[in-house]
C-alpha positions, 0 to 999 in steps of 0.5 A: 497498372495494366492497359490491354493496348493490342489485345490477342484475337480472342483476348477478352479483359478480365471484368470486374466481380460484382459485389453482391449488394451489385447481384442484390440490385440486379436481381430486385430490378428485374423481378420488379420488371418480372412483376411489372409485366405480370401484375395479374398473375403476381396479383393471384399468386400473392393472394392464393399464398396468402390464403394458404397462410390463412388457413393453413391448419385446414389445408394441413388437416385435409391433406392429412385426411387425404393420406389417413384415405389412403392409409386405411386400405390396409389391414386392420393393424394399419388402419389403426396406425392411420388414425392414431396418426391423424389424430396425432396430427390434429391434436397438434393442429388444435394446439393440444399435441400430447405430452410425451410421458402421456400414452396414447389412452391417457390422452385421447380417450380423456380428449375423445371422451370431452368431444362425445360422451354419446360414443363411449362404447366406440372410444373404449374400442379405439383405446384398446384397438391403440393397446392391441396396436402398440404392445402385441406382435405384429404376428398377432392374429385375434383381434379385440375388435372383430376386423369387419368393424375396425374401420367402422370404428376408426371412421367414427373416432375420426369423425368425432375429433374433427379438427373443429371440435379439438379446437373447440376444447380444452387441453388437458 
């Protein structure tokens, strides 16, 4: 057994290494002390976190809508790609994501038709735009819908296929 009798100046005897259990207990003691000290902030944070978990789909949809509006500012091809992306996100959030063996036209064409039968022409135009974006070369100038109407068609499709509407329909 080693016992330092007369340590040299500046010499510190070796400390015992703490175990993981001791470190966890020390952390919990420090954390509980902070919670007791700042209970109002902790209560607000817990309330905010539970509301976020409870409304996570609506929050994710709102964030996706903001991203979609930003991506809509590009050209017609970017607007259609952004609309495709938002429809896919909403379908996943509603619990009816597109199966890999289905094309966009097969899946979203039927879903959009089931959501609102009044806008059949808008749905047809949107499906034409999907096919144009996915199949036409990137340098293709001819758009199947007049370029001035592309954003209008995309906005109508997104308005029709809201998250609440998609949740209310059955999966195909």
